[in-house]
NUTORFI-745182 format. One record per residue: residue in three letters; x, y, z of N, C-alpha, C in turn. Coordinates in steps of 0.2 Angstrom, whole numbers, plus 5000, padded with zeros to 4 digits. Layout:
residues N
R:aa:n_c1:n_c2:n_c3:ca_c1:ca_c2:ca_c3:c_c1:c_c2:c_c3
R:ALA:X:Y:Z:X:Y:Z:X:Y:Z
...
This chain:
residues 116
R:aa:n_c1:n_c2:n_c3:ca_c1:ca_c2:ca_c3:c_c1:c_c2:c_c3
R:SER:5073:5111:4984:5075:5104:4984:5071:5099:4981
R:CYS:5064:5101:4981:5059:5097:4977:5060:5097:4970
R:LYS:5064:5101:4967:5064:5101:4960:5067:5095:4957
R:VAL:5071:5091:4961:5074:5085:4959:5068:5080:4957
R:PHE:5062:5081:4960:5057:5076:4959:5051:5079:4954
R:TYR:5051:5086:4954:5045:5089:4951:5048:5095:4947
R:ALA:5046:5095:4940:5048:5100:4936:5045:5107:4937
R:LYS:5039:5107:4940:5036:5113:4941:5034:5113:4949
R:ASP:5027:5113:4950:5025:5113:4957:5026:5107:4961
R:PRO:5029:5107:4966:5029:5101:4970:5023:5099:4973
R:LEU:5022:5093:4975:5015:5091:4978:5016:5092:4985
R:LYS:5010:5094:4988:5009:5095:4995:5004:5090:4997
R:ILE:5007:5084:5000:5003:5079:5002:5001:5080:5009
R:VAL:4995:5079:5011:4992:5081:5018:4990:5075:5022
R:HIS:4988:5069:5018:4987:5063:5022:4987:5057:5017
R:ALA:4987:5051:5020:4988:5045:5016:4984:5039:5019
R:GLN:4981:5035:5015:4977:5029:5017:4979:5023:5013
R:GLY:4980:5018:5015:4982:5012:5011:4987:5013:5006
R:GLN:4986:5012:5000:4992:5013:4995:4991:5020:4992
R:TYR:4987:5025:4994:4986:5031:4991:4988:5037:4996
R:MET:4990:5042:4993:4992:5048:4996:4987:5054:4993
R:PHE:4986:5059:4997:4981:5064:4995:4984:5071:4996
R:ASP:4983:5075:4991:4986:5082:4991:4981:5086:4994
R:GLU:4983:5093:4995:4979:5098:4998:4972:5099:4995
R:LYS:4972:5097:4988:4966:5098:4984:4961:5092:4984
R:GLY:4964:5087:4987:4960:5080:4987:4962:5076:4982
R:GLU:4966:5077:4978:4969:5073:4972:4972:5067:4975
R:LYS:4970:5061:4972:4973:5055:4975:4979:5052:4970
R:TYR:4984:5050:4974:4990:5048:4970:4992:5041:4973
R:LEU:4994:5036:4968:4996:5030:4970:5003:5030:4973
R:ASP:5004:5028:4979:5011:5029:4982:5015:5022:4980
R:CYS:5020:5023:4976:5025:5018:4974:5032:5018:4977
R:ILE:5033:5023:4981:5040:5025:4983:5041:5026:4991
R:ASN:5036:5026:4995:5037:5028:5001:5037:5023:5007
R:ASN:5040:5017:5005:5041:5012:5010:5034:5009:5013
R:VAL:5029:5009:5009:5023:5007:5011:5020:5001:5007
R:ALA:5025:4998:5003:5023:4993:4998:5020:4987:5002
R:HIS:5022:4985:5008:5019:4979:5011:5013:4980:5015
R:VAL:5012:4986:5018:5006:4987:5022:5002:4993:5021
R:GLY:5004:4998:5017:5001:5004:5016:5001:5009:5021
R:HIS:4998:5015:5020:4998:5020:5025:4992:5019:5030
R:SER:4993:5021:5036:4988:5021:5041:4985:5014:5042
R:HIS:4989:5008:5042:4987:5002:5043:4985:5001:5050
R:PRO:4979:4999:5052:4977:4998:5059:4982:4994:5064
R:TYR:4984:4988:5061:4989:4984:5065:4996:4987:5066
R:VAL:4998:4991:5061:5005:4994:5062:5004:5000:5067
R:ILE:4998:5004:5066:4997:5009:5071:4997:5007:5078
R:LYS:4993:5001:5079:4993:4998:5086:4999:4996:5088
R:ALA:5003:4992:5084:5010:4990:5086:5015:4996:5088
R:ALA:5014:5001:5083:5019:5007:5085:5017:5011:5091
R:THR:5010:5011:5092:5008:5015:5098:5010:5011:5104
R:LYS:5010:5004:5104:5012:5000:5110:5019:5001:5111
R:GLN:5023:5001:5106:5030:5002:5107:5032:5009:5109
R:MET:5029:5014:5107:5031:5021:5109:5029:5022:5116
R:GLU:5023:5018:5118:5022:5019:5125:5027:5016:5130
R:LEU:5031:5011:5127:5036:5008:5131:5043:5012:5130
R:LEU:5045:5013:5124:5051:5016:5123:5051:5019:5115
R:ASN:5053:5025:5115:5053:5028:5108:5060:5030:5106
R:THR:5064:5026:5104:5071:5028:5102:5072:5023:5096
R:ASN:5078:5024:5093:5081:5020:5088:5085:5014:5090
R:SER:5088:5011:5086:5092:5004:5088:5099:5005:5090
R:ARG:5101:5012:5092:5107:5013:5094:5109:5010:5101
R:PHE:5103:5009:5105:5103:5007:5112:5101:4999:5112
R:LEU:5104:4996:5117:5102:4989:5118:5095:4988:5120
R:HIS:5092:4983:5118:5085:4981:5120:5084:4974:5118
R:ASP:5080:4971:5122:5079:4964:5121:5075:4963:5115
R:ASN:5070:4967:5113:5066:4967:5107:5071:4966:5101
R:LEU:5076:4970:5100:5081:4969:5095:5083:4962:5094
R:VAL:5086:4959:5099:5088:4952:5099:5083:4947:5097
R:GLN:5077:4948:5100:5072:4943:5099:5069:4944:5092
R:TYR:5069:4950:5089:5067:4951:5082:5072:4948:5077
R:ALA:5079:4949:5079:5084:4946:5075:5084:4938:5075
R:GLN:5082:4936:5081:5082:4928:5081:5076:4926:5077
R:ARG:5070:4929:5078:5064:4927:5074:5066:4927:5066
R:LEU:5069:4933:5064:5070:4934:5057:5075:4929:5055
R:THR:5081:4928:5058:5086:4923:5055:5083:4916:5056
R:ALA:5079:4914:5060:5076:4908:5060:5072:4906:5054
R:THR:5070:4911:5050:5067:4910:5043:5071:4909:5038
R:LEU:5078:4910:5039:5083:4911:5033:5088:4905:5034
R:PRO:5091:4903:5028:5096:4898:5028:5102:4900:5034
R:GLU:5105:4895:5036:5110:4896:5042:5115:4901:5040
R:LYS:5117:4901:5034:5122:4905:5031:5120:4912:5032
R:LEU:5114:4914:5032:5112:4921:5033:5109:4922:5040
R:SER:5114:4922:5045:5113:4922:5052:5114:4929:5056
R:VAL:5116:4934:5052:5118:4940:5055:5113:4946:5053
R:CYS:5111:4950:5057:5106:4955:5056:5110:4962:5057
R:TYR:5109:4967:5053:5111:4973:5053:5105:4978:5053
R:PHE:5103:4981:5059:5098:4986:5059:5100:4993:5058
R:VAL:5097:4996:5053:5098:5003:5051:5091:5007:5051
R:ASN:5092:5013:5050:5085:5017:5051:5083:5020:5044
R:SER:5086:5018:5039:5084:5021:5033:5086:5017:5027
R:GLY:5083:5018:5021:5085:5014:5015:5092:5017:5013
R:SER:5094:5023:5014:5100:5026:5013:5106:5022:5017
R:GLU:5104:5021:5023:5109:5018:5028:5110:5011:5025
R:ALA:5104:5008:5024:5105:5001:5021:5109:5000:5015
R:ASN:5108:5004:5010:5112:5004:5004:5119:5006:5005
R:ASP:5121:5010:5010:5128:5012:5011:5131:5006:5015
R:LEU:5128:5003:5019:5130:4997:5023:5131:4991:5018
R:ALA:5127:4990:5013:5127:4985:5009:5133:4986:5004
R:LEU:5134:4992:5002:5140:4994:4997:5146:4993:5001
R:ARG:5147:4995:5007:5153:4994:5011:5154:4986:5012
R:LEU:5149:4983:5014:5150:4975:5015:5153:4972:5008
R:ALA:5149:4974:5003:5151:4971:4996:5158:4973:4994
R:ARG:5160:4979:4995:5167:4981:4994:5172:4977:4998
R:GLN:5171:4977:5005:5175:4973:5009:5176:4966:5007
R:TYR:5170:4963:5006:5170:4955:5004:5174:4954:4997
R:ARG:5172:4958:4992:5175:4957:4985:5182:4960:4984
R:GLY:5183:4966:4988:5189:4969:4987:5189:4974:4981
R:HIS:5184:4975:4978:5183:4980:4972:5179:4986:4974
R:GLN:5181:4991:4971:5177:4998:4972:5172:5000:4967
R:ASP:5172:4996:4962:5167:4998:4956:5160:4996:4958
R:VAL:5156:5001:4955:5148:5000:4957:5145:5001:4950
R:ILE:5140:4997:4949:5135:4999:4943:5128:5001:4946
R:THR:5125:5006:4944:5119:5008:4946:5114:5010:4940
R:LEU:5108:5009:4941:5103:5011:4936:5099:5017:4939
R:GLU:5098:5022:4934:5095:5028:4936:5087:5028:4934
């Protein structure tokens, strides 16, 4: 399955710090694709917040919890009133799928243009 990304030998990444990932040989790679553009890998604040949350509850957003509502309220308070609904999903694929379905429903068109 890794042949999609690598013509020959796939990378075996063993750890990451900040914006870099490291393979089993110690080679350093700039990570431009793994959802770390904002804070990087192993950010102490993110680790502390994640640990605190996992000590309380370790699940996804399919169950009701006050933190989801509070986060949505904080987020929408920073946006124009017209953008007042939040959809929480667990991956970029789910986000893209939802965005496509919403756009198709709103516009009534099925066509899509993508860039490879």
